[in-house]
N, C-alpha and C positions, 0 to 999 in steps of 0.2 A: 505947301499945306494942302493944296487941292489934291495932290497925288496921294498923300496919306489918308485924306478923307475918302477918296475913291477906293483905296485898298481896304480901308476899314469897312466901307459899305459892302464891297465884294466879299470880304471875309465873313461878314455878318450874314449875307445872303447864302454863302456856302454852308455855314454852320446851320442855318435854318433849314436848308435843303437836306442836309445830312440827317438832322434830327427828325424831319418828316419822313424820310426814307426808312430810318431805323424804326420809327413807330409803326409804319405800315408793314414792315417785315416782321416785327415782333407780334403784331396783331394776327398776321397770317400764321405765324409759327405757333402762337398760343392756341388758335383754333385747331390747327393740325394736331398739336400736342394733346389737347382735350379729347379729340376724336380717337387718337391712338390710345390714350389712357383708358377711355371707356371700352374700347375693343379688347384691350389687354385684361381689364378687370372682368369683363364678360367671359373671356376665355379661361381665366383662372377659376372663376366661379363654377363654370361648367365642368372643369377638370377636378377641382378639389372638393366642392360641396357634397357630392354624393359619397365620396370616401369618408369625409369628416362626419357626415350624417350617420353612416353605418357604424363608424367607430364610437360616436356618441351613444347610439342605440345599444350597442354591445356593452359599453361601459355602464349605462343606466341599468341594463338587465343584470349585469354583474353585481351592482350595488344593491339592487332590490331583491336579489336571490336570498339573502339572509332573512328578510321578512317573510318571503314565501316559504323558506325552510321551517320557520317557526310555526307557521300555519299548518304545514304538512306534518308536524309532529317531531321536529328536531329536538325540542327541549325534553320531550318525554323519552326519546331514544337515547339521548345523552345524559339523562337524569340531571338536567340543569335546573337550577332555581331561577326565579325571575331576576335576581341580582346578578347571577352568573351570565345570563343571557344579555343583560344590559351592559355588563363589562365587555363581553365579546363584541357587542355592537359598537361600543365606543372605540375599542381598539381597532376594529375594522374600518371605521370611518375616519379615525385620526390619520391613518396612513394616506388616505386620499388628500386630506388637508395638508399634511406635512410634505408630501411629494409634489403637490401642485405647483408651488413656487419654484423649486429647483427645475422642475420640468419646463416651466415657461422660460426660465433663464437659459437653459440649454437650448431651447427652441430659438431664442433670440440670437444665440451664438452660432447655430448650425442652420443648414438648409432644411426647410420643412419636408422637401422631397427625400431627405435622408432620415430625418428624425422620426417622422410619423410612421413610416414602414418599420423602422427599428423598434419602436416601442410596441407596435402591433405584433411583431415577431416575438419579442420578449414576452408579451402577454400570452400569445399562443403557446410558447414553450412552458410558461407557468401552468396554463390550463392542462396541457398534455401531461406534465409531471404530476399534477394533482389527480388527474384521471387515472394515471398509471398507479399511483400510490393507493388510490381508492379501490381499484380492482385487485391490487395485492392484498389490501385489508379485507376485501370481500372474500378472497380465497382463503385467507387465514381464519376468517370467522365461519367458514363453511362447516356444516355439521360433520363431525368426525364420528365414526363408530366408537361407542364407549367400550373401553376395554373391560370395565367391570361387568357390563351387561353380557358381553360375549363369554367371559369366564364363568359368570353366574349360570348362564344357560348350559354350559358344558358340565358344571358340577351337578346340576339337577338331572341330567340325563344318564 
């Protein structure tokens, strides 16, 4: 029995020693892990926050442009009533609300380094297309010489 008691005491001491060693290693590992995590978060913040801030600013400017357009006389230029302007505003903002959730779901499934530049590129394509269509409309609205005026002046001479 003395031999079994000695084995048990030795086993208990070995277990206690291993547990203490694991605790000290895990404490050191946790401290290292926390320091590495802080450094990683700082690095990500420095890399992503300026880009995200610029994207948010552009998005905000895009959303507020319709209000600025009304102040600048958009409703008079388009002969819009107050109700028509309100409907246009609701339709405009509903798209932000509707596409926000799918956008966040896609972001969760993809890498932000791929998703964010992709949506910015698509946004730029949309703006370029709108600018191109606007310049086309401006050319179409350019004053053309009136045919009836030129024929009228010819008849009088």
